[in-house]
N, C-alpha and C positions, 0 to 999 in steps of 0.2 A: 558315198555321199558327195554330190557336186558342191560347187562352191555357192551357189544358190539355195541349196537345202541346209547348208550348214547353221546349225543353232546360232541364233544371235543373243538370245538371252543368257541368265545366269547359268555359270558352268556347273556340272553335276554336283551334287552335294552328299551328305552322308547318306541319305536316303535314297541314292540312285539305283544300289542292289538290293533294296528292299523287295520282297516278295510281290507286294502289291505293284510296283513299277514295273519289275520283270513279268508279272502276269500281263499288264498292259502290253508289252512289248512284245509278247508270245514267246519269252524266254522261259527256261526250265525254272522251276520254283520249288523251294523246299516244303512247302505245303500251300494248299490253295487259301490265297490272303481273303479277309473277312474285312467288310466295313458295312455301316449301315446308313441309308437316306434317313435325315433327321435323327442321327444319334445323338448329336450336340445339342440337347435339351429334350423338350417334349414330355419323354417318361421319367426323366430322373428327378429325384426329390431334390438333390443338391443344385439342379439348375433351377428348378422352381422357387429355390430359397434365396440364390443369389439374384434372381431376375424380380423379386417381389417389390410391387410398387413402381418398376420400371417400365414404361412403354416400350413394346417392340423395337420400333424404329430406333429410338434412343438407346436401346442396349446395344444394337448394331453399330452405334457411332462412339461407344467407349472401348478404347482398345483393350484394356486392362480386363474390363469383363468379357469381352469377346475372346481373350486368350483363355481365360477361365473355363468359360462354358466349351470352349473347342476342346479343351485338354480333358474334361471330366470325364467322357466315354473312353477315352484312350487309357485313361488311369484304371477305370472301373472293368472294362470289358478286354482289355487286351485286344484291340483290334488293331487292323494292319495300316490303317490310315486315319488320319483325321480330316474332318470335313469342315473347313472355315465357317464360323458361325456368322450368317449374316441372311439376307433376304433378297430375291430377285428383285423387288422394287426399289432396293437402294439407290441403284444408279439412276431411276427415274426421279426419287427425291432430291438427288443430289444435284441434278442440273434444274432443279426448280418446280419440278410438277407437283400440285398440290394434291397430296394424298396421304391416307393414314392407313394403319393396319388395325382393324377393330377386330376386339375379341370376340369370337364366335362366328366371324363374318369372314374376316381375311383383306386383302387390299382393296381400299374404296376410293376412288378418284371423284375429285369434287368437280371439275369440269372435263367430261369425257371428251376425247381427239376423235371427232368425225368428219372434219371438213379440211379442205386443203389449208385455209388460214390456219389451223390448229396445228399444222406440220411445224410452224415457226418457232412453238412453244419446245420442241426437242430439239434443243442446242447441242452441240459437242461436248461430250465429257472429258475433262482433263485431270490428270493426277492431283492437282491443286483442289478439284472438287471433293476429292474423298481421301483426305490424307490420315483419317483414323483407319482406313484399310491398310495403306503401308504400314503404318506403326503397330497395327494388330499382327499383321504377318511378319514382321521383324521380329516381335516379342515371341511370337510362335515357335517360329524357325529356331530360335535360340533353345527353346524349352524341348522340342520335340526331337531334335538329334536325328537319329536315322529312321524316324517315322515320318512319312512323306505326308504332306498337307495338300489336300485338294481344294482348289479354290474352284467357283462356279458363278454362273450368270443364268437368267432366265432367256430363254430361245425367242427370237423376234416375234413368231407367232404367239406366244404364250403372253408375252409382254402387251403385243397388240390387243389380244383379247380383253386384257385387264383394261387397257386404256380406252378402249373403244365402249366395251360394255359400262366401264365405269365401276365394275367390281367383279365378283366371281359370277359366273353364269353355267347353266347346264344346257343351253342351246346355243350361243353364241350368234344370236339372229342379227344384232347389229353389225358385229365384226363380218360375218358371211355376207351380209347385205351390201357392205362395201366392197368385200373380195368378189363377189359376183357382179355386182351393178358399177362399180368404178375402179376397175381392176388396175389403172394406172395411178389412182390415188393410193389404193392398197399396196402396189408395189413401191411407192415411193414411201411409204409410212414404214414398211418393214425393212427397206433398205437404211433409212434412216436409223430405225433400232439396231439394227446387224452393227452399223459404225458405232453408238454407244455401247453395246454389248462389246464388243471387240476392244473397246478401249477400257472399259472396267475388267475384262479379263488379262489385258496386257499390264495393268496395274498390279494384279494379283500375282501375276509370273513374274513380273521384274522386281516384285518386293520378295519372292521366295518359294512361291506355290510349285509344286512338283509335278502337278497335274491338274487339268480343268474338267468341269463336268457342265455340259450345256442342258437345262432342264428345258425340256418342251412339254412341260405337264399336262397340257389340253389338245396336244396336237391329235390324238386320238379321235377327235369329233371331226377330222376331216376323211375324205375319200383319197384313195391314191393318187389320183388323176389330179386332184385340186392341190395335193400336197406338192407333186412333182413341179406344177406349174407355178403355183400361189406362194409358197413356203420355202421349198428347197433352195432357191437361189440365195435367201436371205441366210438362212443357216450355213451354206456353204461358203458364204462371204466371211462369217464369224470365223469358221475353221481355218480358212485359208488365210487370215489374217495373224492369227497365233501360229500358224504351221512353223514358221522359220524358228520359234522358241525351242522346237525339237522336244517339249513336254507332251505326255500322254494325251488325248482329247476323248472324252468320254459323251456320248449322246444319249439321253434318257428322254422316253415319254411313257405315258399310260394308255393302255387299249391301243396299242400301236403293232398288233400282230400282221395286220396289213400292209405296215409302212414300213417293216423292218429292213426289207433289201433297199429301200430309199431312203432310210436313215442310215445304212452304210455307204450309199452313193455319197451323202453329204459330205462326207470328208475325215468322220471321226475315226479314231484307231479302236476305239471300244465302243460295242453298241449294247445299251443297258436295254434287258427284257424284262417285262413284267410276267406275272405269275401265271398268265393265260395261255403262254405258248412254251411248251417244252425246250429245253435249250438245244437238244440235238436238232429240233425242227427250227428253231430261231437260226441255228447256224447254216441248215441248209437255204432259209431264206436270205439271210444276210449275204451269204458266199463267203469265199477263202480270203485270207489276209487282214481279217477283223478278230481281235478278242472280245468275248461276250462278258457281261455282267448280270449277274442276277441268280435266282429268281424264287425265292420262297415266299409264299403267300404270307404277308404280316399277319393275319388273323391266326394263322398255325401257331403263332407263340402264345394263343389263348389256350391251347389243349395243352395235354399232359406231356411231360418231359419224354415220355417213350413216343408219344404220337409226333413231336417235333422232330425227334430224332430220324423216325421213320420218312416223314416227309423230307427230311434235308438228305436222308440217302438218296431219295428218288431224284433230287436236284442233281447231287454229286455224279450219280449214275448217269444222268441224262447229258452231264458236261464231260464223261469221261473222255471223248475223243476231240475235244475242241483245242485249238491252237492255242488259246490262252483263256482262262475264268479267274474272272473276281468273283467271290460269292457275297451276295447281298439279297435284301428282300426285293420283291417285286414292286415296291413302292416304300413311301416313309414308315418309318417306327410310328404305331399308334400311340397316342398318348396315355392310354390306360395299359401299356404293355407293362409287365412285371420286369424291371431291369436285371433281376437275376437270370430270367429265361434267355435275355440277350447274351450276358456272359456265357451262361453252359452252351448255348449255340455257338458261340466262337471257340470254344475249347473242344467240341464235339468235331466241327470242321477242320481244326487244326489237327487234332489226334487222328480223325480218319484218313487224312490226306497226307500225313507226315512222308517224305519220302525217303 
């Protein structure tokens, strides 16, 4: 490692030798590590109880509540990593964007960003904007001990799609209209969002997060050429900004089978794969030098225990030759999932892959 590559962030913690971080670094592991996207919340009755009457964004700004929710799946499921409880729009709210998360809808932006004048509303994010993030991670790392904490953020394209559309979209017509019709405005928008995202991730790493994941949930709506030209530079900027910290960087999107190679090129250490592409084929597309994460279909958990175990074995068999593998679902835990099914799944993966 050269002087330029030497980590500048916190020194390795008790979690450094965990199975999860070893798998991310493509090192030998005692068992295949498991964690689930959206494990903190959603399906857990204890989550619904502590969140009762508290709006989503407010719950993300209460350090003690964030700590409790983040720890719940670690206690219940014995997962190998905790995922920080937050939301991808938190940094946008923190810099003053008028938005809310509406139940049953998702993030809704009061005044969409669609002109060059609107870019002025996207100011820099500083640690002072998100003191509750620093405090929550401080509390969490004290509780987690050897269990690593994954910090996360929304990728520039996905954040841009919410900002431009004003909320969730199936077609992204407004975002794509800017991307195709005013490519310079689009590039400037994604560059600003890359700076905000990188700053948000740096706050989490400096507070004690052991790894980060960049969620580009909606980037599967793009063709490979559009991704390379109009999105990849911004994603790469985020990954490069946090590279000196030396923590594993995970890149995840949905419907990204045709983009896996490009997502690997963007700069992550681990590429998340949804359930549509077998992991051995995903490894071929991504190329060497990357660990993979995934990729059980979340709906499989609604089937019998025998069916879940059979499909899990398919995933593990497909991952047998990988340089590094973190077991996960191909997307987030669905709200009506039986929590016991998740607990059994973790135990099955651990037992089957014990070295």
